[in-house]
C-alpha positions in Angstrom: 12.8 112.4 121.7 10.8 109.9 119.7 11.5 109.1 116.1 8.4 110.8 114.8 9.1 113.8 117.0 12.5 114.2 115.5 11.0 114.6 112.0 8.7 117.4 113.0 10.8 119.6 115.3 11.8 123.1 114.1 15.5 123.3 113.3 16.3 125.5 116.3 14.7 123.1 118.8 16.2 120.1 117.1 19.7 121.7 117.4 19.1 122.6 121.1 17.9 119.1 122.0 20.5 117.1 120.1 23.4 119.3 121.4 22.0 119.0 125.0 21.8 115.3 124.6 25.5 115.2 123.5 25.0 114.5 119.9 22.1 112.2 119.0 22.5 113.1 115.3 22.6 109.4 114.2 19.2 109.0 115.8 17.8 111.9 113.9 19.1 110.6 110.6 17.7 107.2 111.2 14.3 108.8 112.2 14.2 110.6 108.9 15.3 107.6 107.0 12.5 105.5 108.6 9.9 108.1 107.8 11.1 108.3 104.2 10.8 104.6 103.8 7.2 104.6 105.2 5.9 107.7 103.3 7.8 107.9 100.1 6.1 105.0 98.3 2.8 106.9 98.5 4.0 110.4 97.8 7.1 109.8 95.6 8.9 112.8 97.0 12.4 111.6 96.8 14.2 110.4 93.7 17.7 110.5 95.1 18.8 110.1 98.7 22.2 110.4 100.2 21.6 108.7 103.5 25.1 107.2 103.5 26.5 110.7 103.5 24.1 111.9 106.1 25.0 109.0 108.4 28.8 109.7 107.9 28.3 113.4 108.7 26.2 112.5 111.8 28.9 110.3 113.1 31.6 112.9 112.5 29.5 115.6 114.2 28.9 113.4 117.2 32.6 113.0 117.4 33.2 116.7 117.4 30.6 117.2 120.1 32.0 114.3 122.3 35.4 116.0 121.9 34.0 119.1 123.5 33.8 121.2 120.4 30.9 123.6 120.9 31.7 126.3 118.4 30.1 124.5 115.5 28.5 126.1 112.4 24.9 127.2 113.3 23.0 124.6 111.2 25.7 121.8 111.4 23.8 118.5 111.5 20.3 119.7 110.7 19.0 117.3 108.0 17.7 119.0 104.8 16.0 118.0 101.6 16.7 119.7 98.4 14.5 120.0 95.4 15.9 118.1 92.4 16.8 121.3 90.7 19.9 122.1 92.8 23.1 120.7 91.5 25.3 119.0 94.1 28.6 117.5 92.8 28.4 113.7 92.8 24.7 113.5 93.4 22.3 112.7 90.6 20.2 115.7 89.7 17.4 115.1 87.2 15.5 118.4 87.1 12.4 116.2 86.6 12.4 114.9 83.0 13.5 111.3 82.2 15.9 112.5 79.6 18.2 113.9 82.4 17.6 111.0 84.8 21.3 110.1 84.9 22.7 113.6 85.2 25.6 113.8 87.7 26.7 117.4 88.0 30.4 118.3 88.5 29.6 121.8 89.7 27.9 123.2 92.7 24.6 124.8 91.8 24.7 127.4 94.5 
C-alpha cells in the first residue's frame, strides 16, 4: 500500500489491509501526516492536530495485533478528523472564532 493510497482507502478496506499485513498502522498515520503537511498550507483545514496521540495509539495497536489479539473494536486504528466543534478533553477546540482560540475543554462533547 502506497502512502497516497492509504489516505484514500475506505475504512473497511483499510482495516482489512492493515490487519492482514499484521498492523501497519504506523505507516497509515505517517501517510496521513505527510499528506496533511503537503495539503494543509493551501486549504487550511486543520487548526489542531494530535499526531503524537495517533502515533502512540498506532504503536499500541500494532502491539496488540503482534500479540495475536484479533478481537479488537471494529474501527480501532482507523484515523479520523473531527470538525473543530467537538470537544475532546485536553485538545484545543476553538469553534472557529479567534476569541475561543485557546479553549481547552475538560469535558467530552459526545
